[in-house]
N, C-alpha and C positions, 0 to 999 in steps of 0.2 A: 743245179747241173755243174756250175763252175765252183771250184774251191777258192779260198781266199788268195792263194798264190796266183791262180789263173786270172782272177779279177784284177789283181795288182798288175800283172803283166799286160792285160788288155788295156789298162788305163794309159799305157804308154803309146798305144796305137790309135788310129782314127776309129772312134766308135760312134760316128754320126749315124751309121746304119750297119746292119749285119754284113751286107755286101762290102761296104767300105772297110770294115775290120778285116774281112777275109783278104781283100786285095792288099791292104797295108801289111798284114803279116806275111803274105806270100812275097811281097816285094822286099821285105827285110830278111826273110829266111836264109837266102844264100850267103848273107853277111854275118850270120850268127856263128861264132866260132866255138861257143860253149855247147857241148853235146846235150847237157841237161836243159838248157834253154831251147835248143832245137827240138828236143823231145816234147817239152811243154807246149811250145808253139804248134807242133804237129797235132798234139792232143786237143788243143784249143780249136784248131781248124776242123778236126773231126766233129767236135761238139757243135761248132757253128754250122756245119753242114747239116746236122741232124735236127737243129732247132728252127722254130718259126721266128719270123720277125717280132711277133708279139712277145714270145719268150725272151728274145734278145733285149727288147726294150724294158723288160721287167727288172733288169739289173742296173745298178748305179755304178758306172765305171769311173766316176770322179775319184781322184786320189784322196784317201782319207788323211786328215791332218792328225798328227800325234797329239793326244790329249795332254801330254806333259808340257807341250810348248806354249 
């Protein structure tokens, strides 16, 4: 359901639970100045609203380390 960019963005937020992620994104949304980031955050919120907690926990939101490092 989430693409790589959305997973990357979500890793910057509280992903302890689906509800926590929604609340954290909503609290930061007014401060996002970049329209593309706002749009992506809004799409993530729509997806979070449509998914179950089990679906949410099937994702790994930990930032991936670059293999070249």
